[in-house]
C-alpha positions as CSV (number, residue, x, y, z in Angstrom):
1,M,82.4,53.8,116.8
2,T,79.9,53.5,119.7
3,R,81.1,51.5,122.7
4,L,78.6,48.8,123.7
5,V,78.0,47.6,127.3
6,Q,75.9,44.9,128.8
7,C,73.7,47.4,130.8
8,A,73.0,46.3,134.3
9,K,69.9,48.6,134.5
10,L,68.3,47.6,131.2
11,G,69.5,44.0,131.1
12,K,70.6,44.2,127.5
13,E,73.5,45.3,125.4
14,A,73.2,49.0,124.5
15,P,75.5,51.9,123.6
16,G,77.6,52.9,126.6
17,L,78.4,56.3,128.0
18,E,80.6,58.6,126.0
19,R,82.7,59.5,129.0
20,P,82.8,58.7,132.7
21,T,80.0,60.6,134.5
22,Y,80.8,60.0,138.2
23,P,84.1,59.8,140.1
24,G,85.7,57.0,142.0
25,E,85.0,53.3,142.0
26,L,81.3,53.7,141.6
27,G,81.9,55.9,138.6
28,K,84.2,53.2,137.1
29,R,81.5,50.6,137.7
30,I,78.9,52.9,136.0
31,W,81.2,53.5,133.1
32,L,81.7,49.7,132.5
33,N,78.1,48.5,133.2
34,I,75.6,51.2,132.4
35,S,74.3,52.4,129.0
36,Q,73.5,55.9,128.0
37,E,69.8,55.0,128.1
38,G,70.2,53.6,131.6
39,W,72.1,56.7,132.8
40,D,69.5,59.0,131.2
41,A,66.8,57.2,133.2
42,W,68.8,57.8,136.4
43,V,69.2,61.5,135.6
44,S,65.4,61.8,135.2
45,H,64.7,60.0,138.4
46,Q,67.4,62.0,140.3
47,T,65.7,65.2,139.2
48,M,62.4,64.0,140.6
49,L,64.1,63.0,143.9
50,I,65.8,66.4,144.2
51,N,62.5,68.2,143.5
52,E,60.3,66.0,145.7
53,Y,62.7,66.0,148.7
54,R,63.9,69.6,148.1
55,L,67.5,68.4,148.1
56,T,70.5,70.7,147.7
57,P,73.2,68.7,145.8
58,V,76.0,70.6,147.6
59,D,74.8,69.3,151.0
60,P,76.9,66.3,151.9
61,K,73.8,64.5,153.3
62,A,71.9,65.0,150.1
63,R,74.9,63.9,148.0
64,K,75.2,60.7,150.1
65,F,71.4,60.0,149.8
66,L,71.6,60.6,146.0
67,E,74.6,58.3,145.6
68,E,72.9,55.5,147.5
69,E,69.8,56.0,145.4
70,M,71.8,56.0,142.2
71,E,73.5,52.7,143.1
72,K,70.2,51.1,144.0
73,F,68.5,52.4,140.8
74,L,71.2,51.4,138.4
75,F,72.3,48.1,139.9
76,T,69.5,46.5,141.9
77,G,66.4,47.9,140.1
78,E,65.1,49.4,143.4
79,V,63.3,52.7,142.8
80,T,62.4,55.0,145.7
81,P,58.8,56.0,144.9
82,I,58.0,59.6,144.3
83,S,54.9,60.6,146.1
84,G,52.1,61.4,143.7
85,Y,54.1,60.4,140.6
86,V,52.2,58.4,138.0
87,P,54.3,57.0,135.2
88,P,53.1,57.7,131.7
89,E,51.1,54.9,130.1
90,S,52.9,53.2,127.2
């Protein structure tokens, strides 16, 4: 049976994550409030951030930046623009 959550990112009820994806209190908040679809959107955006800013995820400064961006993206709707990125037309 799929676990449903009221997704903070999407603003609707949707299937939740199968398992926690991030450690600590932020991970618990994500597990309880973010859907699989919302998380997948973050992973895609995170990949673009890593590529655009040439981040190394093992670097503590890069990890801190990505964590801050993740929290903004998932819970406030703020999205750091990626230079030159044009979203696909729907």
